[in-house]
LUMFILUM-396845 format. One record per residue (C-alpha): x, y, z; residue in three letters. Coordinates in Angstrom, 3 decimals. Layout:
# residues N
          u          v          w   code
          X          Y          Z    ALA
...
# end
This chain:
# residues 502
          u          v          w   code
      6.535      9.935     -1.880    MET
      8.476     12.620     -3.710    THR
      7.209     11.223     -7.009    GLU
      3.609     11.586     -5.828    TYR
      4.167     15.164     -4.622    LEU
      5.886     16.276     -7.808    HIS
      3.340     14.599    -10.083    GLN
      0.567     16.485     -8.325    ASN
      2.358     19.807     -8.721    GLY
      3.368     20.264     -5.081    VAL
      6.242     22.681     -4.591    ASN
      8.438     21.508     -1.735    CYS
      8.555     25.019     -0.236    ARG
      4.900     24.672      0.681    TYR
      5.097     21.325      2.473    LEU
      4.610     22.958      5.872    GLY
      1.637     25.014      4.675    LYS
      0.001     21.951      3.139    LEU
      0.520     19.993      6.367    ALA
     -1.173     22.778      8.370    VAL
     -4.156     22.707      5.999    LEU
     -4.359     18.894      6.159    ALA
     -4.260     18.981      9.965    LEU
     -7.065     21.572     10.042    ALA
     -9.212     19.431      7.722    GLU
     -8.665     16.361      9.901    GLU
     -9.777     18.314     12.951    GLU
    -12.940     19.396     11.109    LYS
    -13.720     15.776     10.255    ASP
    -13.204     14.737     13.880    LEU
    -15.515     17.490     15.140    SER
    -18.220     16.386     12.683    LYS
    -17.931     12.760     13.829    GLU
    -18.213     13.782     17.480    ARG
    -21.348     15.791     16.737    SER
    -22.882     12.844     14.845    GLY
    -22.807     14.475     11.394    VAL
    -21.796     12.212      8.502    ALA
    -19.521     13.961      6.020    SER
    -19.607     13.088      2.321    LEU
    -15.831     13.315      1.967    ARG
    -13.076     13.143      4.548    LYS
     -9.515     14.331      4.402    MET
     -7.352     11.281      3.567    PRO
     -5.129     10.425      6.517    LEU
     -2.149      9.602      4.339    PHE
     -1.724     13.239      3.223    TRP
     -0.578     14.515      6.613    LEU
      1.481     11.374      7.206    GLU
      3.184     11.679      3.831    LEU
      3.897     15.400      4.229    LEU
      5.399     15.063      7.710    GLU
      7.451     12.059      6.601    CYS
      8.870     14.037      3.684    GLU
      9.701     17.023      5.890    MET
     11.453     14.797      8.446    VAL
     13.422     13.064      5.669    ALA
     14.568     16.384      4.192    ARG
     15.510     17.747      7.606    ALA
     17.308     14.508      8.531    SER
     19.676     14.931      5.600    LYS
     20.877     18.299      6.913    HIS
     21.014     17.116     10.537    VAL
     23.125     14.100      9.565    LEU
     25.434     16.346      7.574    ASP
     25.860     18.653     10.573    SER
     26.707     15.649     12.765    ILE
     29.208     14.112     10.348    LEU
     31.071     17.344      9.601    THR
     32.529     18.100     13.070    PRO
     32.954     14.411     14.078    ALA
     36.139     13.724     16.028    SER
     37.732     10.897     17.985    GLY
     37.388      7.271     17.008    ARG
     34.086      7.852     15.178    VAL
     35.746     10.191     12.679    ALA
     37.481      7.214     11.052    THR
     34.250      5.183     11.030    LYS
     31.413      7.322      9.654    PRO
     29.183      4.267      9.352    THR
     28.868      4.191     13.144    THR
     27.392      7.708     13.098    ILE
     25.029      6.871     10.244    ILE
     23.878      3.606     11.852    ALA
     23.239      5.310     15.179    ALA
     21.366      8.131     13.446    PHE
     19.128      5.718     11.514    LEU
     18.517      3.679     14.670    SER
     17.325      6.828     16.427    ALA
     14.949      7.598     13.532    LEU
     13.207      4.209     13.435    VAL
     12.694      3.800     17.210    SER
     10.293      5.113     19.862    ILE
     12.745      5.151     22.781    GLY
     16.261      4.270     23.907    GLU
     17.358      1.126     25.715    GLU
     18.868      1.077     29.179    SER
     22.027     -0.929     29.899    ALA
     20.022     -3.747     31.516    ALA
     17.666     -3.967     28.510    GLU
     20.661     -4.141     26.178    THR
     22.211     -6.987     28.153    GLU
     18.939     -8.942     28.165    ARG
     18.508     -8.416     24.429    ARG
     22.037     -9.648     23.690    LEU
     21.440    -12.717     25.860    GLU
     18.224    -13.513     23.960    ARG
     20.068    -13.165     20.652    GLU
     22.851    -15.522     21.868    ASP
     25.369    -12.786     21.211    ASN
     28.920    -13.752     22.204    GLU
     29.789    -10.230     23.401    ILE
     30.887    -10.396     27.041    GLU
     29.742     -7.894     29.640    VAL
     33.249     -6.432     29.824    PHE
     33.401     -5.781     26.092    SER
     29.845     -4.421     26.182    LEU
     30.695     -1.946     28.918    ASN
     33.880     -0.906     27.120    SER
     31.904     -0.363     23.909    ALA
     29.337      1.744     25.716    LEU
     32.109      3.839     27.289    ASN
     33.634      4.724     23.904    GLU
     33.145      8.099     22.291    ASP
     29.405      8.716     22.469    ARG
     28.064      9.011     18.960    VAL
     24.485     10.208     19.243    LEU
     21.526     10.445     21.562    ASP
     17.976      9.842     20.327    ARG
     16.517     12.868     22.104    VAL
     19.205     15.148     20.676    GLU
     18.641     13.767     17.163    VAL
     14.883     14.383     17.241    TRP
     15.272     17.808     18.827    ASN
     17.628     18.765     16.005    ALA
     15.193     17.409     13.401    ILE
     12.246     19.308     14.907    LYS
     14.303     22.496     14.939    THR
     15.312     21.978     11.297    GLU
     11.710     21.290     10.254    VAL
     10.547     24.450     12.013    GLY
     13.293     26.520     10.400    ARG
     12.862     25.205      6.859    ARG
      9.119     24.540      6.649    PHE
      7.635     26.696      9.453    ARG
      5.861     23.679     10.895    TYR
      5.683     21.828     14.235    ASN
      5.636     18.025     13.961    LEU
      2.546     16.319     15.371    THR
      2.810     12.657     14.293    LEU
      6.426     12.202     15.421    TYR
      6.067     13.992     18.758    ASP
      5.213     11.624     21.627    GLY
      2.477      9.438     20.127    ASN
      3.842      7.323     17.259    HIS
      0.579      5.584     16.280    ALA
      0.519      7.244     12.831    ARG
      4.227      7.829     12.269    SER
      5.544      6.206      9.092    LEU
      8.713      4.397     10.131    ILE
      9.600      2.197      7.157    ILE
      8.699      4.884      4.555    PRO
     10.781      7.371      6.566    LEU
     13.784      5.030      6.615    LEU
     13.440      4.468      2.879    ARG
     13.164      8.183      2.138    ARG
     16.124      9.165      4.357    VAL
     18.306      6.546      2.662    CYS
     17.201      7.808     -0.760    GLN
     17.961     11.440     -0.012    ARG
     21.280     10.740      1.720    SER
     22.624      8.061     -0.640    GLY
     22.679      5.326      2.026    ILE
     22.359      1.681      1.029    ARG
     21.337     -0.863      3.673    LEU
     21.455     -4.632      3.761    THR
     18.095     -6.140      2.830    ALA
     16.920     -7.914      6.002    LYS
     14.378     -7.653      8.805    HIS
     14.884     -4.685     11.167    TYR
     13.083     -4.366     14.503    ASP
     11.694     -0.901     13.852    VAL
      9.214      0.799     16.165    GLY
     10.987     -0.513     19.289    GLU
     13.690      0.845     21.591    LYS
     17.103      1.593     20.116    CYS
     20.756      1.741     21.109    LEU
     22.843      4.603     19.697    CYS
     26.395      3.664     20.697    HIS
     29.134      2.920     18.201    GLY
     29.394     -0.565     16.728    GLN
     26.580     -1.871     18.940    LEU
     23.875      0.445     17.593    SER
     20.488     -1.244     17.331    TYR
     18.327     -2.036     15.326    PRO
     20.653     -0.822     12.556    ILE
     24.344     -1.502     13.067    SER
     27.372     -0.261     11.170    ALA
     27.728     -3.641      9.435    SER
     24.246     -3.187      7.898    ASP
     25.400     -0.190      5.855    ILE
     26.571     -1.446      2.475    VAL
     27.560      1.835      0.852    ASP
     27.192      5.618      1.058    VAL
     26.998      7.274     -2.351    LEU
     27.473     10.981     -3.110    PRO
     24.305     12.698     -4.337    MET
     24.431     14.856     -7.469    VAL
     21.882     17.054     -9.235    LYS
     21.878     17.817    -12.952    HIS
     19.983     20.747    -14.436    PHE
     18.756     18.616    -17.376    ALA
     17.709     15.613    -15.307    SER
     14.282     14.027    -15.753    VAL
     14.092     13.150    -12.047    MET
     13.498     15.841     -9.465    GLU
     16.078     16.445     -6.755    GLY
     19.387     14.685     -6.193    PHE
     20.260     11.236     -7.503    SER
     23.074      8.896     -6.368    PRO
     26.267      9.217     -8.379    TYR
     27.754      6.126     -9.986    THR
     30.963      5.935    -11.972    ARG
     30.894      5.677    -15.717    GLY
     30.171      8.094    -18.540    SER
     26.925      6.464    -19.650    GLY
     25.256      6.166    -16.250    CYS
     24.430      9.818    -15.741    LEU
     22.878     10.207    -19.207    SER
     20.121      7.719    -18.326    LEU
     18.334     10.395    -16.313    SER
     18.843     13.294    -18.719    LEU
     16.325     14.752    -21.141    HIS
     16.802     13.861    -24.813    VAL
     15.986     16.853    -27.017    LEU
     14.895     15.147    -30.227    LEU
     12.191     17.027    -32.091    HIS
     11.310     14.233    -34.550    ASP
     10.781     11.666    -31.787    ALA
      8.722     14.075    -29.701    LYS
      6.523     14.913    -32.710    THR
      5.968     11.220    -33.479    ALA
      5.012     10.496    -29.859    PHE
      2.548     13.392    -29.704    GLU
      1.017     12.351    -33.039    SER
      0.542      8.842    -31.666    ALA
     -1.581     10.286    -28.856    LYS
     -3.850     12.025    -31.372    PHE
     -4.281      8.804    -33.360    TYR
     -5.227      6.929    -30.176    VAL
     -7.893      9.537    -29.441    ALA
     -9.228      8.951    -32.973    ALA
     -9.048      5.154    -32.430    ARG
     -6.562      4.687    -35.267    SER
     -4.525      2.168    -33.325    TYR
     -2.345      0.895    -36.158    GLN
     -0.979      4.356    -37.026    GLN
     -0.591      5.174    -33.312    ALA
      1.424      2.016    -32.698    LEU
      3.700      2.713    -35.656    GLN
      4.410      6.261    -34.485    LEU
      5.036      5.169    -30.893    SER
      7.503      2.496    -32.012    GLN
      9.165      4.983    -34.358    GLU
      9.650      7.419    -31.457    ALA
     11.174      4.644    -29.332    ALA
     13.589      3.709    -32.143    GLU
     14.706      7.319    -32.593    LEU
     15.348      7.723    -28.855    TYR
     17.263      4.408    -28.823    THR
     19.564      5.589    -31.620    LYS
     20.470      8.667    -29.566    VAL
     20.872      7.044    -26.153    THR
     22.347      3.738    -27.408    ASP
     20.532      2.035    -24.537    ASN
     16.970      0.906    -23.867    HIS
     17.176      1.880    -20.189    VAL
     15.988      5.475    -20.494    HIS
     12.871      7.292    -19.291    HIS
     11.719      8.444    -22.726    THR
     12.125      5.007    -24.325    ILE
     10.271      3.224    -21.528    ILE
      7.452      5.773    -21.733    LYS
      7.092      5.056    -25.458    CYS
      6.986      1.323    -24.724    MET
      4.392      1.906    -21.996    ASP
      2.256      3.823    -24.465    PHE
      2.610      1.028    -27.023    SER
      1.290     -1.434    -24.412    ALA
     -1.710      0.839    -23.827    VAL
     -2.398      1.038    -27.580    ILE
     -2.233     -2.743    -27.941    LEU
     -4.565     -3.235    -24.988    PHE
     -7.117     -0.822    -26.445    GLN
     -6.809     -2.628    -29.771    ALA
     -7.746     -5.862    -27.889    GLN
     -4.322     -7.421    -28.366    GLU
     -4.045     -8.376    -24.709    SER
     -1.275    -10.985    -24.944    LYS
      1.109     -8.712    -26.876    ILE
      0.196     -5.809    -24.584    ALA
      1.010     -7.941    -21.517    ALA
      4.451     -8.836    -22.933    SER
      5.179     -5.145    -23.621    HIS
      4.031     -4.160    -20.128    ALA
      6.177     -6.876    -18.514    ALA
      9.224     -5.625    -20.413    ARG
      8.499     -2.049    -19.314    CYS
      8.241     -3.233    -15.708    LEU
     11.657     -4.871    -15.909    ALA
     13.202     -1.714    -17.393    LEU
     11.607      0.559    -14.764    TRP
     12.956     -1.667    -11.986    VAL
     16.402     -1.601    -13.589    GLN
     16.345      2.185    -13.935    LEU
     14.548      3.413    -10.799    CYS
     14.498      0.425     -8.446    GLY
     11.792     -2.016     -7.417    PHE
     10.329      0.410     -4.852    ASP
      9.807      3.341     -7.214    SER
      6.560      4.979     -8.274    HIS
      7.158      3.901    -11.870    GLU
      7.530      0.236    -10.879    ALA
      4.350      0.384     -8.795    MET
      2.421      1.968    -11.681    ALA
      3.734     -0.739    -14.032    SER
      2.522     -3.478    -11.690    HIS
     -0.919     -1.850    -11.588    MET
     -1.052     -1.496    -15.392    ALA
      0.067     -5.091    -15.903    LEU
     -2.568     -6.381    -13.473    SER
     -5.231     -4.477    -15.405    HIS
     -4.054     -5.897    -18.736    ILE
     -3.942     -9.560    -17.616    VAL
     -7.140     -9.385    -15.531    GLN
     -9.261    -11.037    -18.219    SER
     -6.573    -13.571    -19.208    GLN
     -4.998    -14.890    -16.006    ASP
     -6.611    -14.096    -12.645    SER
     -3.703    -15.593    -10.660    LYS
     -1.148    -13.414    -12.437    ARG
     -3.415    -10.405    -11.982    CYS
     -3.689    -11.117     -8.253    MET
      0.085    -11.452     -7.991    LYS
      0.738     -8.000     -9.455    HIS
     -2.029     -6.426     -7.343    ILE
     -0.459     -7.828     -4.172    LEU
      2.970     -6.536     -5.222    VAL
      1.527     -3.078     -5.854    SER
     -0.183     -3.205     -2.433    LEU
      3.158     -3.990     -0.781    TYR
      4.874     -1.129     -2.608    LEU
      2.086      1.308     -1.703    MET
      2.420      0.516      1.987    GLU
      6.216      0.621      1.745    LEU
      6.276      4.058      0.117    MET
      3.248      5.857      1.574    ALA
      2.064      3.910      4.623    GLY
     -1.038      1.819      5.402    PRO
     -3.505      4.723      4.955    HIS
     -2.707      5.371      1.298    TYR
     -5.989      5.850     -0.558    VAL
     -5.223      3.434     -3.415    GLU
     -4.845      0.522     -0.974    ILE
     -8.611      0.498     -0.390    LEU
     -9.305      0.393     -4.128    ARG
     -6.888     -2.471     -4.651    LYS
     -8.524     -4.539     -1.900    TYR
    -11.846     -3.757     -3.550    GLN
    -10.468     -5.056     -6.855    THR
     -9.257     -8.223     -5.112    ILE
    -12.711     -8.768     -3.605    GLY
    -14.372     -8.316     -6.998    ASN
    -11.935    -10.810     -8.555    LEU
    -12.851    -13.397     -5.936    TYR
    -16.531    -12.692     -6.604    LEU
    -16.030    -13.274    -10.314    ASP
    -14.248    -16.576     -9.668    THR
    -17.038    -17.771     -7.345    GLY
    -15.094    -17.604     -4.059    ASP
    -17.639    -15.467     -2.212    SER
    -16.292    -16.313      1.242    GLU
    -12.828    -14.868      0.517    THR
    -14.413    -11.893     -1.246    ALA
    -16.527    -11.222      1.849    LEU
    -13.384    -11.264      4.011    LYS
    -11.802     -8.621      1.739    CYS
    -14.863     -6.367      1.925    PHE
    -15.092     -6.771      5.714    LYS
    -11.413     -5.863      6.033    TYR
    -12.009     -2.703      4.001    ILE
    -15.010     -1.676      6.091    LYS
    -13.521     -2.475      9.507    GLU
     -9.789     -1.780      9.154    GLU
     -9.229      0.753      6.374    LEU
    -10.280      4.424      6.500    PRO
    -13.116      5.164      4.054    ILE
    -12.793      8.759      2.868    ASN
    -15.923      8.935      0.667    GLU
    -19.394      7.801      1.628    ILE
    -20.057      6.594     -1.939    THR
    -17.204      4.108     -1.500    THR
    -18.964      2.731      1.570    GLU
    -22.162      2.325     -0.475    ALA
    -20.338      0.378     -3.193    VAL
    -18.650     -1.861     -0.606    ILE
    -21.983     -2.550      1.131    CYS
    -23.476     -3.488     -2.238    ARG
    -20.605     -5.907     -2.923    SER
    -20.987     -7.381      0.555    MET
    -24.690     -7.928     -0.148    GLY
    -23.849     -9.853     -3.328    ILE
    -21.307    -11.998     -1.438    ALA
    -23.816    -12.689      1.371    TYR
    -26.489    -13.691     -1.161    SER
    -24.082    -16.091     -2.886    ASN
    -23.500    -17.710      0.520    LEU
    -27.295    -17.936      1.112    SER
    -27.073    -15.513      4.045    ARG
    -29.978    -13.390      2.918    PHE
    -30.617    -11.508      6.183    LYS
    -27.102    -10.013      6.108    GLU
    -27.466     -9.399      2.361    ALA
    -30.676     -7.413      2.911    ILE
    -29.047     -5.300      5.658    LYS
    -25.994     -4.519      3.513    SER
    -28.091     -3.639      0.471    GLU
    -30.419     -1.473      2.558    GLN
    -27.392      0.441      3.855    ARG
    -26.199      0.958      0.268    SER
    -29.700      2.035     -0.776    LEU
    -29.934      4.538      2.092    ALA
    -26.631      6.169      1.090    ILE
    -27.510      6.374     -2.600    PHE
    -30.992      7.697     -1.805    SER
    -29.487     10.473      0.322    ALA
    -27.064     11.432     -2.455    LEU
    -29.379     11.012     -5.471    ILE
    -32.697     12.852     -5.143    PRO
    -34.251     11.182     -8.198    ASP
    -36.025      7.931     -7.112    PRO
    -36.166      6.794    -10.751    GLU
    -32.388      6.828    -11.090    HIS
    -30.868      3.623    -12.432    GLU
    -28.712      3.053     -9.314    VAL
    -31.716      3.428     -6.989    ILE
    -33.809      1.079     -9.133    LYS
    -31.108     -1.596     -9.204    GLU
    -30.642     -1.366     -5.449    SER
    -34.402     -1.696     -4.851    ASN
    -34.529     -4.688     -7.177    GLU
    -31.719     -6.373     -5.252    ARG
    -33.510     -5.776     -1.927    VAL
    -36.693     -7.356     -3.333    VAL
    -34.725    -10.258     -4.792    LYS
    -32.892    -10.960     -1.519    TYR
    -36.185    -10.733      0.380    THR
    -37.870    -13.236     -1.937    GLN
    -34.925    -15.594     -1.701    LEU
    -34.924    -15.224      2.077    GLY
    -38.647    -16.019      2.287    VAL
    -38.194    -18.990     -0.022    LYS
    -35.280    -20.191      2.068    GLN
    -37.373    -19.742      5.230    GLY
    -40.301    -21.730      3.821    THR
    -37.962    -24.463      2.612    GLU
    -36.304    -24.619      6.019    ASP
    -39.708    -24.761      7.725    ALA
    -40.832    -27.510      5.354    ALA
    -37.623    -29.427      6.013    ASN
    -38.117    -29.079      9.762    ARG
    -41.726    -30.323      9.501    ILE
    -40.625    -33.237      7.316    ALA
    -37.888    -34.135      9.782    LYS
    -40.367    -33.918     12.665    GLN
    -42.891    -36.133     10.857    LEU
    -40.150    -38.589      9.980    GLY
    -39.009    -38.694     13.593    ALA
    -42.593    -39.283     14.777    GLU
    -43.059    -42.081     12.243    ALA
    -39.827    -43.693     13.413    GLU
    -41.021    -43.463     17.040    ASP
    -44.343    -45.140     16.148    GLU
    -42.585    -47.933     14.261    SER
    -40.254    -48.566     17.171    THR
    -43.224    -48.653     19.560    LYS
    -45.019    -51.213     17.347    LYS
    -41.898    -53.337     17.191    GLN
    -41.619    -53.264     20.974    LYS
    -45.293    -54.296     21.340    LYS
    -44.849    -57.164     18.900    ASN
    -41.779    -58.430     20.708    THR
    -43.598    -58.283     24.054    LYS
    -46.603    -60.175     22.685    SER
    -44.358    -62.876     21.254    ARG
    -42.570    -63.275     24.563    ARG
    -45.881    -63.590     26.422    ASN
    -47.104    -66.267     23.994    ARG
    -43.897    -68.231     24.403    SER
    -44.237    -68.096     28.214    LYS
    -47.899    -69.365     28.100    LYS
    -46.906    -72.283     25.930    LYS
# end
């Protein structure tokens, strides 16, 4: 989330102001929908969700610090109990009662006896969920001049998993990778905190900030002289000049010279850093993959992109913006070569998008659209239709032109399945949207849409006549069979009568 904000030039001091503007735009869109007015563009829902999640994560760091500093009693020697209880309060919507805790432990076949449970609950009280959220709301109001709306009462749009990820990133907390029952009731008492317990916390790293760091904000400190230099800028004029010259050669479509300069820049950076795991080197390798792809060397470009993906994961983690972008680039490169591999990387990028920015992230819709188009190209129209229906029914569509494109794709899928009535309706919806947006009736898009409507109509009429002809043929065949059976019955009766007379 922070990567997205910084890449779009968002100063963190204005998070509260941006959230107020996003909330006002959402209210305008709701008022238009209630009045029956269709808006061309809507405010994406993920903006407000992402902004509030980031503000809560930043405030949580200071609230946790204020709780850990004056800790006393038994919890002072076990800071993980405070951290686990704090995280449990963040990822829940309420707090368990004693009876609910006992029932949950019985369902889990936990060997903790009631006596030990009561003694654990009567220890030094660590945290209370209401107190934690009140402190967070106060901190958000003080730092960002904003009142939380998505995390206050109704949690339908609150981002729980992205919030947990972001709080752990900003506070240097490392959790065990497993399934956590988030979005349920929690328990914030010592060793028995739920859904995150003290045993789930692997490590707590100190966070440091370097003035020459490539990454914004604080990063976790690790021991070793070479580890910190991986995130620092490398001031090498020759390498920078070679990389910039490579960009000019790509614009002029001189791919051979551009590739040589990009590789030269990567070699110069490698000589300085003595390690391939560095932002500048991986960027040069990424650019080399782009050059090779534009030069129609797809196999070599795919190998370069796969290596860049591995290095980004090693440097920034699997759930970083760089890793997600590498998955998307690799899926684009291998789309024409291997559809299964392309689908694999698209699904991974979808998972990372939802993990980092929630289910309303705008790129999720485009990725599902790409998946549907891939299924259309491979001839699996039924699965493609399911993807397009999921987009239209489950995902928020922020632009009306996107709806028109999806309706057009649904029409193609319906026609491939010989469901021409639904295909005509979908294409007519697409045509109505494009006609409202494009005043010129001779525009290429309008002409193509009209041609598809005529084509689906002709196919539907042909299908109807064929079905009618088949029904008539079946009816005539059935009548002929009835007449033959009647004749056979008459013949058998006449034979029996003759035999009786004899």
